[in-house]
N, C-alpha and C positions, 0 to 999 in steps of 0.2 A: 627604287630609290638608291642613290649612291651613298654608301656609308663608309667613313674613315674609322679605322679601328687600330688600337695600339695597347700594349701591355708591357709590364715588366715580366721578370721571370716567374714571379708568383702567379701571375695571371695568364701565362702562356698556354696552359692546357685548356683553360676556360675560353681563351680567345679562339683556339682551334675549333672548339665545340660551337661557339657562336658564329664563326665564319661559315662553318658547314650549314648551320641553320639559316643564316642570311642568304647564302647562295641557293639553298633549297626552296626559299621563299621567293626567289627571283630578284633579289637585291644585288647591285654591283658593290663589290668590296674593295677598298683601298687599304691594304695592310701596311702599317707604319712600324711594325716590329713589336717586340723583339722576336727572334726566330728560333729561340731555344729556351731551355730552363736555366742556362748559365746566368749568373747574377749580373744585373745591369741597373743603371740608374734610370728611373722612370721619368723625371721631369722633361728632358728633351723630346721623348717619344710622345708624352701627353700634350706638350705644347704644339708639336707638329700636327697631331690630330685636330687640335683646336684651330690652328692656322688653316688647315685644309677646309674646315667648315666655313670659316670667316672668308676665305678666298672664293668660296663657291665651288671648290673642287668636289666637295661632298655636301649633301644636304643635312646630314647628321653625323655625329661622331660618337664613338664608344671608347672609354678608357678603362682598363682592368688592372688591378694589383691585389695585393694581399687583403687589405681592408678597403681599398677604393678611395680612401680619404686623401692621401697624398696626391693621387692621380687627379682627383677632382680639383684640388687646390692648384696644381700645376697647370691644368687646362684652363682654369679660370683666370690665370695671369695673362692670357691672350685677350686683348681688347675685342669685344664682340662675342665672346663665349659665355654661355650661361650653362655651366656644367652642374649636374645634380647627382648626388650620391643616392642611388636607389637600390636598396637591398631588400625591398618588398614591393608588392604590387601597388599599394596605396600611394607611396611616394613617387613611383614611376608615373602613375596617372596624373597626380597633382602637379608634378614638375612640368608636364607638358601643358595641362589645362590652364594652370594659373600662372606659370613662370615662363612659358615658351622655351623651355630648356632645349639646347641644341646639341649638348653632349651629355651622354649617359655614363656614369661611373658605377661600377659594381665591384664589390669585394670578393675575390675568388676564394678566400679562406673563410668566408662568411656564408656565401650563397652557393648551394649545389647546382650543378649544370642544368637540370631540368627546370628549376625555379628561375635561374638566370635567363634561360631561353624565354620563359613565360614573361618575365619582366621586360626583356628586350623587345619582344613582339608587341606587348601592350604599349610600351613607350613609343615605338615607331608608329603604331596605329592611332595614337591619341593625338587629336588636334588641339591647338591653342584655342581657348574659349573666346579670347578677345574681351569685349565689353570693358567692365571695371578694371580688368587686369592690364589693359593696354597702357594706361597711364603709369601703373606701377613698374611695369617692364621698362618704360621710357625713363622713369626716374632712376632705375638701376643704371641704364645707359648714360644718363646724364652725370651720375656720380663717377662712372668710370672715365667719362671724358674730362671731368674736372681735376683728375689726379695725374 
C-alpha cells in the first residue's frame, strides 16, 4: 500500500518510527515532512497529506503531532478526506470499519511508539464494512459538497 505521511516537530520522532515500520511491512511511503524537530506549522503539511490521498497518489495518509487534534482538523479541511484521531485500538478499528477513514491522526505526546505502531498496523489492515455505513459516509460527503 502507498501511504502518505506528515508531521510537525512534535510528531517528527514518531514519524521516523512509523516510516521504518511501514517500510519493514512492505508499504511504499511518501514523506511530506517535516524533516527535523525544529518548530514548524502543521496545517500545510497535513493538508498536503490529505491532498495526496484525494489525488490518488497514496491510498491512505497518516498525520502526526503533539495531540493529533490540530493535524486531524487540518487534514479534514481537504475535500474528500475523512481523517480520524485514533490514540487507541478501538477508535482505529471503528474509524475504518464504520467511517472509511482515509487519514489516520495520532498524538505523539499521548501514544508511545509501540502502541502507535500497533494502531497504525490495525488501521491499515481494517476494511470498511460497507452496508449501513455506506449511506452515512455518503451523507458526510454530501455535507462537504454543500459547503
